[in-house]
N, C-alpha and C positions, 0 to 999 in steps of 0.2 A: 649095233656098234655100241660099245660102252661109253659112259659119259666122258671118261678120261680120253679115249680114243677120239670121240667126237670133237673134244676140245683141241685135239692136236691136228685135226683135219683143217687144212687151209686151202682155199680155192682162189685162183687168179683167172684171168681171161683165157689163158691157154694151158694152164698147168694145175694139177692137183698135188698137194703135199700131204702125205699121210705118214702114220707111224711106221717105222722100220720093223720088219718081221724077219725071221730067220730064213724063210723061203725066198727072200729078196737076194740072198747071196748069189744065186745063179745069175740073175739079171745084172747084178752089180759087178760080178767078176770081170767081164770084158772091159768095164770102165776103169775100175780100180787097179787092174793088172797092166793097163796101157801106160808104157813109160812116157809118151808124149803128153798124155792127159795129166799125169802125176808129176811132171817135171818141176813145178813150183811147190810141191808138197813133200815128196819124198824121193830119194834116189833109189829106194828099194820097194817098188810096188809088190803087191802080193803075187806069188808065182803059181799057186794052185787053187783050185775050188775049196780044198779043205782049209787052206790058209784063210780064204775069204770068209768061209763059215765061221772060223774062229774070230776073225775081225768083227764080223756082225754080232756074234755072241757077246764080245766084249763091249760093243756099243750098246746093246741091249741091256746088259748088266749095268753100264754106266747110266743109262736111263732109269732103270729101277732104283739105283742108289742116288739119284738126283745129282749126278755129277755132269750130265749132259742131257740134251734132248735132240733126237735125230729124226729127220723127215726124209722119205723117199719122194723124189720129184718125178711125177709122171706127166707125159704129154696127153692132154685130154683127147685129142684127135686120134693118135695112133695107139694110145695105151702104153707106149714104150717107156721104160724107166730111163730118164735123162740124167739122173744123178742123185746126190744126197746134199742136204743142208743140215748143219749142226750148230747148235750153241753148245760148246764144249768148254772145259775148264771152268764150269759153272761154280761160283762160289756164292751161296745164298746169303751168308753173313755180309759180305761186301757188295752183294747185288751186282755182280758182273759176270760176264761170259764172253768167250771168243767165238767169232764166226769161223766155221769150217765148211768149205764147199768144194764138191768135185762134180764137174759137169762133163757129160759124154762129148768126145771130141767133135762130133759133127754138129753139136748144139752150141759149141763155144762161139762167142762173138755174134750170137744171134739174138741177143736181147733177153735171154732167160733170166739172168740176175737182175737186170733193170726192171723186169716185170715183177719178180717175186720179192725183192729186197724190201720194198716199202711195207709189204704185208708181214714179212718176218721181223722188221724192226718194231711194228706195231705189237706183234705177239711178244717180243722180247721185253719191250718196256711197259706195255699196258697189261699183259697177261702174266708174264713171269716176274714183273715188277723190278726189272734190272735198272740200275742206274747208270751203268757203263757197259757199252758194247764194243769189243775190240776187233780189229782186223789186223793181224800180224802176218805180213806177207814178204816174200822174196823180193829183193831190190829189183830184179828183171821183170817182175810181173806187172807190166805197165797197164794192162786192161783192168786188173783189180784195183790198182791205184786210182785210175780214172773213175771207176765205178764208185769207190768209197768217197772220193772227194766230191763227186756229183750228188751224193746223197748226205752231204753235210759233215762227213767225218773230218777230224782235225789230225794233222800229222803230229804225232807226239815226239817222234825221234827215230833215229836210225841206230840199230844195234849191230856192231861190227862183227863180222865172221862168226855168226851164231850157229850156222848149219854147215855141215860137211857132207858132200855128196859122194864121197869115195875118192875124189881126185882133187876137189878145190872147196874152199870155204865160201859161203854166201852171207851177205848182210841181210838183215830183215829190217823192214820199216813198219813201225807200229802206228796205226791210226786208231782213233777212238771217237765215239759219239756218246755224249751224256744225255740222260733223260731230259733234262731241262732244255738242252739244245734241240733235241728231237721235237719236244712239245711245241717250240717256237716254229721250227721249220714245217712241221706237219699239222699245225694248229690242233693239237691234242691236249686238252686240259681236263 
């Protein structure tokens, strides 16, 4: 494992998070193509494996150009791909990034994010040297709102009708956590 890949490997009690690879497209396709799983992310999930491979390629290119960092989440016991975690819209000058997460349907509301988010926040603030981490979520995504609030995120505001799903507009709510707030909450100095 290269030094860079080793730095991207993150382990929790039940999950391993590792660098995204092109061959992950096959395992990610049933997750990213599922309309129910993607309902709070996009009204137009990928439709074909070819489209999924293109999406994975774009994420890998985003990683190479330091616009994002993407991890595949794997269940340690079953070795099953559970989803992806991303710091995307990464701006190194402003030291900020946005969280992007997709979790396989049967793993939703099972505590996956509750377990991995503290490790990911540590990585974002302490390894990537971010000052601000943002969660920008659809108004109806109550589980994500609760998760972010429980991890110290502040509600910055509500953006009206920012996303269109093909039939209606949706508001998004912006939450953020600053490094200084994180350091107090998690005793990291």
